C-alpha positions in Angstrom: 26.0 -41.6 -44.8 27.7 -44.5 -43.3 30.2 -44.3 -40.6 33.0 -46.0 -39.8 33.5 -48.9 -37.3 37.1 -47.3 -36.9 36.2 -44.0 -36.2 33.2 -44.6 -33.3 35.3 -46.9 -32.1 38.0 -44.4 -31.3 35.3 -42.0 -29.8 34.1 -44.3 -27.8 37.5 -45.2 -26.3 37.9 -41.4 -25.6 34.8 -40.9 -23.9 35.2 -43.6 -22.0 38.8 -42.8 -21.1 38.5 -38.4 -20.7 42.0 -38.9 -21.9 43.9 -38.8 -25.4 46.9 -40.1 -24.6 45.4 -43.2 -22.5 42.7 -43.4 -25.2 45.4 -43.6 -28.2 47.5 -46.1 -26.2 44.1 -48.7 -25.5 43.6 -48.5 -29.0 47.4 -48.7 -30.3 47.1 -45.4 -32.6 49.3 -42.3 -32.3 47.5 -39.4 -30.5 47.8 -37.9 -34.1 45.5 -40.7 -35.7 43.3 -41.0 -32.9 42.7 -36.9 -33.6 42.3 -37.5 -37.1 39.7 -40.1 -36.9 37.5 -38.1 -34.4 37.9 -35.5 -36.0 36.8 -37.3 -39.5 34.1 -38.8 -37.5 33.2 -35.1 -36.5 32.5 -33.9 -40.1 30.7 -37.3 -40.5 28.5 -36.2 -38.3 28.3 -32.2 -38.0 28.8 -31.6 -34.9 31.7 -31.9 -32.3 32.2 -34.3 -29.8 34.8 -33.3 -27.3 35.8 -30.1 -26.0 39.9 -30.3 -25.7 42.1 -29.3 -23.2 45.6 -29.6 -22.6 44.7 -32.2 -19.7 41.5 -34.0 -20.4 38.5 -33.8 -23.1 34.9 -34.0 -22.1 32.4 -35.1 -24.2 29.8 -32.4 -25.5 26.0 -32.2 -25.1 25.8 -34.3 -29.1 28.9 -36.1 -27.2 26.0 -37.1 -24.8 24.1 -37.7 -27.2 25.7 -40.3 -29.5 27.0 -41.6 -26.9 25.2 -44.6 -26.3 24.4 -44.7 -30.0 27.9 -45.5 -30.6 28.4 -48.3 -27.7 25.4 -50.0 -29.1 26.8 -49.9 -32.8 30.1 -51.1 -31.7 28.3 -53.8 -29.8 26.3 -54.7 -32.6 29.0 -54.7 -35.3 31.1 -57.3 -33.0 28.2 -59.6 -32.2 28.4 -59.7 -36.0 31.1 -60.3 -36.6 31.1 -63.7 -34.0 28.1 -65.1 -35.3 30.0 -65.5 -38.8 32.6 -66.6 -36.8 34.9 -64.1 -37.6 36.7 -63.4 -34.1 37.3 -67.5 -33.4 39.9 -67.9 -35.7 43.0 -67.8 -34.0 45.7 -64.0 -34.4 47.8 -64.7 -36.8 51.0 -63.4 -36.0 54.5 -63.3 -37.9 57.7 -63.3 -34.9 60.4 -64.6 -37.1 62.0 -67.0 -34.7 60.0 -68.3 -31.4 63.6 -68.3 -29.4 63.2 -64.0 -29.9 62.3 -61.6 -27.9 58.5 -61.8 -29.6 58.1 -64.8 -28.1 59.3 -63.5 -24.7 56.7 -60.2 -25.2 53.2 -63.0 -26.0 54.6 -65.0 -22.9 54.2 -61.3 -21.2 51.2 -60.7 -23.3 49.3 -64.1 -22.2 49.6 -63.5 -18.3 47.8 -60.5 -19.2 44.9 -62.0 -21.5 45.4 -66.3 -21.2 42.2 -66.8 -23.6 44.2 -64.7 -26.7 45.0 -67.3 -29.5 47.5 -66.9 -31.4 48.9 -69.4 -34.4 52.2 -68.4 -34.8 54.5 -68.1 -38.2 58.0 -67.6 -38.7 58.9 -65.6 -42.6 62.3 -65.1 -41.4 61.8 -61.2 -41.2 59.4 -58.1 -41.0 60.7 -57.6 -44.5 58.7 -61.3 -45.7 55.8 -60.6 -43.7 54.6 -57.2 -44.9 53.2 -58.8 -48.2 51.3 -61.4 -46.5 49.8 -58.6 -43.7 48.6 -56.6 -46.6 47.0 -59.2 -48.5 45.2 -60.5 -45.1 46.9 -64.0 -45.0 48.5 -62.3 -41.8 46.8 -60.2 -39.0 50.3 -59.1 -37.1 54.1 -59.6 -37.3 57.0 -58.5 -35.6 60.5 -56.8 -36.2 62.4 -53.9 -37.3 60.8 -51.5 -39.0 63.7 -49.8 -40.9 66.1 -51.2 -43.2 63.6 -53.2 -44.9 64.9 -52.7 -47.7 61.6 -51.0 -48.9 59.1 -48.5 -47.7 56.1 -50.0 -44.7 53.4 -50.2 -47.1 50.7 -47.4 -46.9 48.1 -49.6 -45.8 50.3 -50.8 -43.0 50.5 -49.2 -39.3 53.3 -50.6 -36.3 54.0 -49.1 -33.0 57.3 -49.7 -30.9 56.4 -52.1 -28.3 60.6 -53.4 -26.9 63.4 -51.5 -27.2 65.1 -55.4 -26.2 68.9 -54.6 -25.1 71.5 -56.7 -26.6 73.8 -58.6 -24.2 77.7 -60.2 -23.9 78.2 -63.7 -23.5 81.5 -64.9 -22.7 83.0 -67.5 -21.2 83.8 -67.0 -16.5 87.6 -67.4 -18.2 87.4 -64.1 -20.6 89.7 -61.1 -19.1 87.2 -59.1 -19.4 84.6 -61.4 -17.2 85.4 -59.8 -13.9 83.4 -56.5 -14.5 80.1 -54.6 -14.7 79.9 -54.5 -18.1 81.6 -54.1 -21.7 82.9 -51.5 -23.2 83.0 -52.1 -26.7 86.8 -50.1 -27.1 87.8 -52.4 -24.9 86.7 -55.6 -27.7 89.9 -54.5 -29.5 90.7 -56.6 -32.5 89.0 -60.0 -31.3 85.4 -57.9 -31.3 82.4 -59.3 -31.4 81.9 -63.5 -32.5 79.2 -64.4 -34.9 79.4 -67.1 -36.8 78.2 -68.1 -39.8 76.2 -64.5 -39.8 73.0 -65.0 -41.0 69.6 -63.9 -40.7 66.5 -61.4 -41.9 67.8 -58.3 -43.7 66.7 -56.2 -41.0 69.1 -57.3 -38.3 72.1 -57.1 -40.2 71.7 -54.2 -41.3 71.4 -53.4 -37.6 75.2 -54.9 -37.0 76.2 -53.6 -40.1 75.5 -50.1 -38.6 76.3 -51.0 -35.0 79.9 -52.0 -36.4 80.4 -48.7 -37.8 79.0 -46.3 -35.3 80.5 -48.1 -32.3 83.5 -49.1 -33.8 83.6 -52.7 -33.1 84.5 -55.6 -35.0 82.2 -58.0 -35.9 84.1 -61.5 -36.4 82.1 -63.8 -38.6 84.9 -66.5 -38.7 83.5 -70.0 -38.4 81.0 -72.2 -38.4 77.7 -72.6 -36.1 74.3 -74.7 -36.7 72.3 -73.5 -34.1 72.4 -71.3 -30.9 73.2 -74.3 -28.7 76.2 -74.7 -30.8 77.0 -71.0 -30.9 77.4 -70.6 -27.2 78.9 -73.9 -26.3 81.9 -72.8 -29.2 81.6 -69.2 -26.8 81.9 -71.6 -23.7 84.3 -74.2 -24.7 86.8 -72.0 -27.1 88.9 -69.6 -27.4 87.9 -66.2 -25.0 85.4 -65.4 -27.3 82.7 -62.3 -26.8 79.2 -63.2 -28.6 75.8 -61.1 -28.2 72.1 -62.4 -28.0 69.2 -60.3 -27.0 68.4 -59.9 -23.1 64.8 -61.9 -23.8 66.8 -65.0 -25.5 66.3 -67.8 -23.3 69.7 -69.2 -23.2 71.6 -72.5 -21.5 71.9 -71.9 -18.0 73.6 -75.5 -17.9 76.9 -73.3 -19.9 77.8 -71.6 -17.0 78.3 -68.2 -19.8 79.0 -65.1 -18.1 76.1 -62.3 -19.2 76.6 -58.8 -19.0 75.6 -55.9 -20.7 77.3 -54.1 -23.3 78.9 -49.9 -23.1 77.2 -48.3 -24.6 74.2 -50.5 -24.8 72.8 -51.7 -28.3 68.9 -51.9 -28.3 67.7 -53.4 -31.0 64.5 -52.2 -32.0 61.1 -54.0 -31.7 57.7 -53.2 -33.7 54.4 -54.4 -34.0 52.7 -54.1 -37.6 49.2 -54.4 -38.4 46.7 -53.8 -41.5 45.2 -50.1 -40.5 41.7 -51.7 -41.8 42.0 -55.0 -39.5 39.1 -54.5 -36.6 38.9 -57.8 -35.4 37.8 -57.2 -31.5 41.5 -60.1 -31.1 43.4 -57.8 -32.7 42.1 -54.7 -30.3 42.9 -57.3 -27.1 46.7 -58.1 -28.4 47.3 -53.9 -29.2 45.9 -53.3 -25.8 47.5 -55.3 -23.3 50.7 -55.0 -25.3 50.2 -51.4 -24.4 49.8 -52.3 -21.3 52.7 -54.6 -21.0 54.9 -52.3 -22.4 54.1 -49.2 -20.3 54.9 -50.9 -16.9 57.5 -52.8 -17.5 59.1 -49.6 -19.1 60.4 -51.6 -22.9 60.4 -49.0 -24.4 62.7 -47.0 -22.2 65.5 -45.0 -24.0 68.5 -43.1 -22.0 70.7 -41.6 -25.1 73.7 -41.3 -22.8 73.5 -44.9 -22.3 71.7 -47.2 -24.8 72.5 -47.0 -28.8 69.8 -47.2 -31.8 70.9 -46.5 -35.1 70.3 -42.9 -36.9 67.1 -44.7 -38.4 65.7 -46.0 -35.4 65.3 -43.0 -33.1 62.7 -41.5 -35.5 61.0 -44.4 -34.3 61.4 -44.2 -30.6 60.7 -40.6 -30.1 57.8 -39.6 -27.8 57.6 -43.6 -27.2 56.4 -43.6 -23.1 59.2 -44.4 -21.2 61.9 -42.2 -23.3 63.8 -40.1 -20.6 66.0 -37.0 -21.5 
């Protein structure tokens, strides 16, 4: 009988936390996926490892006996990977674009785990990163998992890490600049100005759904060559309103007014990885992301204030921080 290291690791972390929810968060799994791994390990061993209650879990006698062997097995596996140089490689992470929320997220991760080494790439959309993830060319990718034009391959796992608010940018002279928020209904026929609109398919589809559901016009007229050019035209142009992600670094010298929308559109960023990728560095990244997301409330969602496409509500359902 061969033991599955992912199942043994799931047992070990659950034994340490004595709590399925916290163990699942540490491993960046759903509770259902964690329970399935534990159950398969119990089936393989032919014993029960945990006594489950509504609030916690306790080791059985068999679980207590298996614990030191599990620790040694995982220690030996990690040592073997390190000895072969497997952990010397930086994590290969696809960010889509270095200006977007995943870079903001990784900076927070660096504060929690400054020794974690990351090699960045940008394939301009999660859809373009799926095959490299399956083939092992990437360790991790960020993006919106819906509206990709294809299903997420079964070999990949994903977890929501950030619901990024989209905010309004407008010149201080704009008639709507004096309020606390920009109501979508007040934008009228001018709508939101997004010149030369382009980007990953999941982003363009998100904007189309937002336009349809919130009844807001997207004005794609004009040209822009980069973000700075768009912001300059917004500041010194025709009293336009554009948008950006709340996590983006904007040019403070332009003195643009930054206001929330009402309702507030949230862009769902998930992290995606191969289910069989058992690198220690990946586990560290997932654990640090989990801690950062929970402590900052990155996945908080208020249906009375926020807006998400219906397809993304399934992704958000059950995420920590969701408010009803």
